[in-house]
C-alpha positions in Angstrom: -12.2 -14.7 -4.7 -10.3 -15.9 -7.7 -7.1 -13.9 -8.6 -7.0 -13.8 -12.4 -3.2 -13.8 -13.1 -1.0 -13.0 -16.1 2.6 -14.1 -16.3 5.0 -12.0 -18.4 8.6 -13.1 -19.1 10.7 -13.5 -22.2 12.2 -16.8 -20.8 9.9 -19.8 -21.1 11.7 -21.6 -18.3 11.0 -18.7 -16.0 7.3 -18.8 -16.8 7.2 -22.5 -16.3 9.0 -22.2 -12.9 6.6 -19.5 -11.7 3.6 -21.6 -12.8 4.8 -24.5 -10.7 5.4 -22.3 -7.7 1.9 -20.8 -8.0 0.1 -24.2 -8.2 -0.4 -24.5 -4.4 -2.4 -21.3 -4.3 -5.9 -22.4 -5.1 -7.3 -18.9 -5.6 -4.7 -18.0 -8.2 -5.9 -18.7 -11.8 -3.3 -18.2 -14.5 -5.3 -16.8 -17.5 -2.3 -16.4 -19.9 1.4 -15.9 -20.5 3.3 -13.3 -22.5 6.9 -13.2 -23.7 7.3 -9.5 -24.5 6.0 -6.1 -23.5 3.7 -5.5 -26.5 1.9 -8.8 -25.9 1.6 -8.0 -22.2 0.0 -4.6 -22.8 -2.5 -6.1 -25.3 -3.3 -8.9 -22.9 -3.8 -6.6 -19.9 -6.2 -4.4 -21.9 -8.2 -7.2 -23.3 -8.2 -9.9 -20.5 -8.2 -7.4 -17.6 -6.2 -9.6 -15.1 -6.3 -8.8 -11.4 -2.5 -9.5 -11.0 0.5 -9.5 -13.3 3.9 -11.1 -12.6 6.1 -9.0 -14.7 9.8 -9.4 -15.8 11.7 -6.2 -16.1 14.3 -6.8 -18.7 12.7 -7.9 -21.9 13.4 -7.1 -25.6 11.5 -4.1 -26.9 9.2 -2.8 -24.1 10.6 -3.5 -20.7 8.5 -4.1 -17.6 8.3 -0.4 -16.7 7.1 0.4 -20.2 4.3 -2.1 -19.8 3.2 -0.4 -16.6 3.2 3.0 -18.3 1.3 1.5 -21.3 -1.7 0.5 -19.3 -2.1 3.6 -17.0 -5.0 4.9 -19.0 -7.2 2.0 -17.9 -7.8 0.7 -14.3 -4.5 -1.2 -14.0 -4.0 -4.6 -12.3 -1.7 -5.2 -9.4 2.0 -5.7 -10.5 4.7 -7.9 -9.0 8.1 -7.5 -10.6 10.2 -10.6 -11.0 13.8 -10.1 -12.0 17.3 -11.2 -11.6 18.6 -7.6 -11.1 18.5 -6.0 -7.6 19.3 -2.5 -9.0 15.7 -2.1 -10.3 14.2 -2.2 -6.8 13.7 1.5 -6.4 12.0 2.0 -9.7 9.8 -1.0 -9.0 8.7 0.8 -5.8 8.1 4.0 -7.6 5.9 2.0 -10.0 3.7 1.0 -7.0 4.4 -2.7 -7.3 2.9 -5.0 -4.7 6.3 -6.6 -4.4 9.7 -7.1 -6.0 10.9 -10.8 -6.3 14.3 -11.9 -7.2 14.9 -14.9 -9.4 14.8 -17.7 -8.5 11.6 -16.9 -6.7 11.7 -17.9 -3.0 8.5 -19.8 -2.0 8.1 -18.0 1.4 8.4 -14.6 -0.3 5.9 -15.7 -3.0 3.5 -16.7 -0.3 3.9 -13.3 1.4 3.3 -11.6 -1.9 0.1 -13.5 -2.6 -1.2 -12.6 0.8 -0.5 -8.9 0.1 -2.4 -9.2 -3.2 -5.4 -10.7 -1.4 -5.4 -7.8 1.0 -5.1 -5.2 -1.8 -7.9 -6.8 -3.8 -10.2 -7.1 -0.8 -9.6 -3.4 0.0 -10.3 -2.4 -3.6 -13.5 -4.5 -3.8 -14.7 -3.0 -0.5 -14.1 0.5 -1.6 -15.8 -0.1 -5.0 -18.8 -1.6 -3.4 -19.2 1.2 -1.0 -19.0 3.8 -3.8 -21.6 1.8 -5.9 -23.9 1.8 -2.9 -23.6 5.5 -2.4 -24.2 6.2 -6.1 -27.3 4.0 -6.2 -28.7 5.5 -3.0 -28.2 9.0 -4.2 -30.4 8.2 -7.3 -33.1 6.1 -5.7 -33.1 7.1 -2.1 -31.4 10.5 -1.5 -32.4 10.6 2.1 -30.7 7.3 2.8 -27.5 8.6 1.0 -27.5 11.6 3.3 -27.8 9.3 6.3 -24.9 7.2 5.1 -22.7 10.3 4.7 -23.8 11.4 8.2 -22.7 8.0 9.6 -19.3 8.5 7.9 -18.9 11.8 9.7 -20.1 10.3 13.0 -17.5 7.6 12.6 -14.7 10.2 12.2 -15.9 12.0 15.3 -15.2 9.0 17.5 -11.5 9.6 17.3 -9.6 12.1 19.5 -9.2 15.7 18.4 -7.1 16.6 21.5 -4.7 14.5 23.5 -3.7 15.5 27.1 -0.1 14.7 27.7 1.5 14.9 31.1 5.2 15.6 30.6 7.9 17.1 32.8 5.3 18.0 35.5 3.0 19.8 33.1 -0.1 18.9 31.2 0.0 19.7 27.5 -3.2 19.8 25.3 -2.0 18.7 21.8 -4.2 19.0 18.8 -4.1 15.6 17.0 -3.9 17.2 13.6 -0.6 18.9 14.5 1.1 15.5 15.3 3.6 14.6 12.6 4.6 11.2 13.9 4.8 9.0 16.9 7.6 6.6 18.0 7.3 3.9 20.6 9.8 3.0 23.3 8.3 0.2 25.4 5.2 1.6 27.2 6.1 5.2 26.3 5.2 7.1 23.2 7.3 10.0 21.9 4.8 12.5 20.2 6.4 14.7 17.6 4.7 17.9 16.5 6.3 20.5 14.1 8.2 22.3 16.9 8.0 20.1 19.9 8.3 16.5 21.3 6.5 15.1 24.3 6.5 11.8 26.2 3.2 10.0 26.7 2.9 6.9 29.0 0.7 4.6 26.8 1.1 1.6 24.6 1.1 2.0 20.8 -1.9 -0.4 20.6 -4.0 1.7 22.9 -2.9 5.0 21.2 -3.8 3.6 17.8 -7.4 3.1 18.9 -7.7 6.8 19.7 -6.5 8.0 16.3 -8.3 8.1 13.0 -6.8 5.3 10.8 -7.6 7.3 7.7 -5.0 9.8 8.8 -2.7 7.9 11.1 -1.0 4.8 9.9 1.8 2.6 11.3 4.7 2.5 8.9 7.1 0.6 11.1 6.7 -1.7 14.1 7.4 1.2 16.4 6.3 4.3 14.3 3.0 5.9 13.4 2.8 8.7 10.8 0.2 11.4 10.2 -0.4 10.9 6.4 -1.5 14.5 6.0 2.0 15.6 7.1 3.8 13.7 4.4 5.5 15.9 1.9 7.7 13.5 -0.1 8.4 9.8 -0.5 12.1 8.8 -0.9 12.6 5.2 -2.2 15.4 3.3 -0.5 17.0 -0.1 -1.1 15.4 -3.5 -0.4 11.9 -2.2 -0.9 12.1 0.2 2.0 11.6 4.0 1.8 11.6 7.2 3.8 8.7 9.6 4.2 9.7 13.3 4.4 7.4 15.2 6.6 6.4 18.9 6.6 9.0 19.7 9.2 11.8 18.1 7.1 12.0 15.0 9.4 12.4 11.7 7.7 10.7 8.5 8.8 11.6 5.1 7.6 8.9 2.8 6.2 9.7 -0.9 6.5 8.8 -3.4 3.7 6.1 -4.9 5.9 4.2 -1.6 5.9 5.0 -0.2 2.4 1.4 -0.7 1.2 0.6 2.4 3.4 2.6 4.6 1.0 0.9 3.3 -2.1 -1.4 6.3 -2.2 1.6 8.6 -2.6 3.4 6.8 -5.4 1.8 6.4 -8.9 
């Protein structure tokens, strides 16, 4: 899949440097460049790129104004490129794929492109599934109902109750009441709103038992129930904290911040 890409920066040298760094990525096609926010908004609406590398500080409309200016359409993915670290939190709030400091580090750029590929693949998969359901509902209603039934069946494969032996007792915990899970070696600490229990099981095995549409890893050693998330608090360096219904705060590392994209618009 070709990633149609727009570069936006008021400095020509910055654009040229980014063009050179993007050359090794064969699936990245640069469809245009812009040197101010107004040009960028116009180009995004007319050319409909998949990805925009966007400078923040520009005369007139800055990078955040560009993002706001295209919200009424299906917006592209944004990567902010800037010389100023203090904009990191706002970039996160704008749901950027990543936040790159100038001069752009090649390893971080490679990591960013990989994130973009994943985001676009997920988006395409979701769109194709919705199109299929829409077509089926019109031409084959019975097949559409079958497909919906299969979705429900898939959800039923995951645990509704987990038996936990802790302190000489067996506790039956409803999965939906679990707020988050933290790993410590081969043990899992299961947190509900008013209790915490220890389960002897690896995180990898426990993940297989939980519905991934609700339970997502947000750190190497932490799983969160997304239904229990009340607030997202951006932090420095592209990290953030999720505030849960109980008031507990869970840190989201940069590697997993795509998980919270659904909460930040």
